[in-house]
N, C-alpha and C positions, 0 to 999 in steps of 0.2 A: 171509663178511664178516670182515675182519681185526679182531681184538680191539683195544680202545682202548690207546693207549700209556700204561703205568702212570706214566710220568714227566710227560709233558706233558698227559695227559688228552685227547688228540686221536685221531681215527680217520681214517686216510688223509690226515693233515695238516690235517684240519678239526676245529675245536673243536665242543663240544656245541651252542653257540649257532649256529654256522655250519651244522651239520647240521639244526638246527631251521629255519633260514631256507630251506635247500634243500628240506626236506620241505614247508614251507608254499608255497614257490614252485611245486613240482610239483603240489600240490593245486589251486592257482589255475589252472595251465595245464590240468590235467585237467578242471576245472569249466568253464573257458572253451571247451574243445574240445567238451564235451558240449552246452553251451548253443548253440554255433554249429551243431552237427549237428542239434539239434532245430529250430532256426529254418530251416535249409536244407531239412530234410525237409518242413516245413510249406509252404515256398515251392515246392518241387518238386511237391507234391500240388496246390497251387493252379494251377501252370502246366499240369499235365496236365488238370485239370478245365476250365481256361479253353480249352484246345485242343478238348476235347469240346464245350464250349459253342459255340465258333465253328463246328464242324461241324453242330451242331443248328440254329444260326441260318441257315447256308447251306441246309440241307434245308428250313427254313421258307420261305425265299425261292423255292426251286425249286417247292415245293408251291403257293405263291401264283401263280407264273407258270403252272403247269399248270392252275390253276383258271381263269385268264383264257383260256388256250388252249382248254380244254374248252368254255367258253361260246362262244367265237368259232367253233370248229369246228362246234358245233351250229347256230349261227345261219347259217353258210355252207351247211350241209347243208339247213337249212330253206328257204333261198332257192332252192336247187337243186330241192327237191321242189315248191316253188311254181311254178317255171318249167315243170317237168314236168307239173304239173296244167294249166296254161294250154295247153300244147302238146297234151295229150291231149284236152282239151275242144274245142279248135279242130279237131282231126282228126275227132272224133266229129261235130261240127256240120257239117263239110264232107261227111262220109259221109252224114249224114242229108239234107243238101241235095241231094246227087247222086242220092239215091233218091227225091227229091220228097216227103220226109217233113216234116211240119210240126214245127219244132223246139220251139216254145214251148208245147206242150200235150201232154197224154196221156203215153204211155209214153216217148216220146223225152225229155221233160223229166225224167222220173224217172231215166232212164239217165244223163243229164248230171249230175243232182243226186247220184246215187250215186257217180259217178266223182269229182266234186269233193269229196264227203265223205271218200272213201278217201284221197285225196291230203292233205286237210287233217288227217286223223287221223295220217297218217305224219309230217306236218310238226310237229304238236304233240307227238307222241311223241319225235321227235328233239330238240326244244327241251327237253322234260322230262328226257330222258337227259343232255343237256349240263349242265342245271342241277344234277342229282343229282351228276354227276361233279365239277362245280365246287365244290359244297358240301362234298363229301368231301375235296377237296384243301385247301379253306380250313380245315376242321377239323384236317387233318393239320398244316397250317402253324401253327395255334394250339398244338397239342400240342408240336410241335418248338420253338416259341418259349418255351413254358412250361418245357420241358426245359432249354433253354439258360439261362434265368433261374435254375432250380434248381441247375444245375451251377456257375454263377457264385457263387451263394450258398454252395454247399458248398466251393468253392475259397477264398472269403474266410474261411470258418470254419476251414478247414484251416490257412491261413496264420496266423490269429489264435491257433489252438491251439498252433501251433509256437512263436510268439513268447511265449505265456503259459508254455509248458513251459520255454523257455529262461530266461525271467525267474525262474520258480520255482527252476530249477537254480542260478542265480546267487545268489538270496536264501538258499536252503538251504545252499549251499556257503559263502557269506559268513558265515552264522550259525554254521556248524560250525567254520569257521576262527577266527572271533572267540572262540568258546567254548573252543577248544583253546588259544588264546593267553592267554586271561584266567584259565583254570582250571588251576592247577598240578597235576601228577600226584601220586599218593599218595607217591611217592618223589621228592623234588626233585633227587636226585642221579642219576636214571635217565632216559634218553631212548630212547623206542621208535622204531625206524626205520619210516618210511612205506613203504619198499620191502618190508620183511618183512611188515607187516600186509596190504598189498595182494596180496602173493604167496602169502599163506596160511600163512607161517611167521614169526610175529613174533619179534623178538629185541630185546634191550635192551643199552644200554651203561651201565655204572656209572661215574660220576665218582669218581676216587680221592679 
């Protein structure tokens, strides 16, 4: 850095007051960029979490649809089993009739009863299986929807944290700037460069 002009008291053509204004302006710009970056980071986190929430909500809807399909499939299979039961009983009855066996008594009635019971058990098992699958899908839908709500809340918190951090940066920077302007240095004829202090090698100019 060029030394101050001993005659005019300037550095690179700028007076000490002008250098002070430049330093203050750069501090304001740096503070503003930091605050904007913090707010943008919070918003980016919110956007990412919102996308995850949308995916979770979609999964919840898929699970709900699967719950309906599981129940409907079980009911359709139960109807098929019921038709098979009627057909089997009819065939047995025809076979007994062709053999001149009395259908409504004795062992033939027990056989028909056992056949009907087996088909009914299959039908009920299939309905139960469909209900279990449907319940599992509904539980999954609830979990996915709860996850979506949690992600939305996290996104809102991230955005709020980013705004708070940005606001805190502005306040802290403003207070520091105001303090620097209102509190004179120990040597009123000396101006410390903001460039030197931020670069790790502070230096000062003495007014003649």
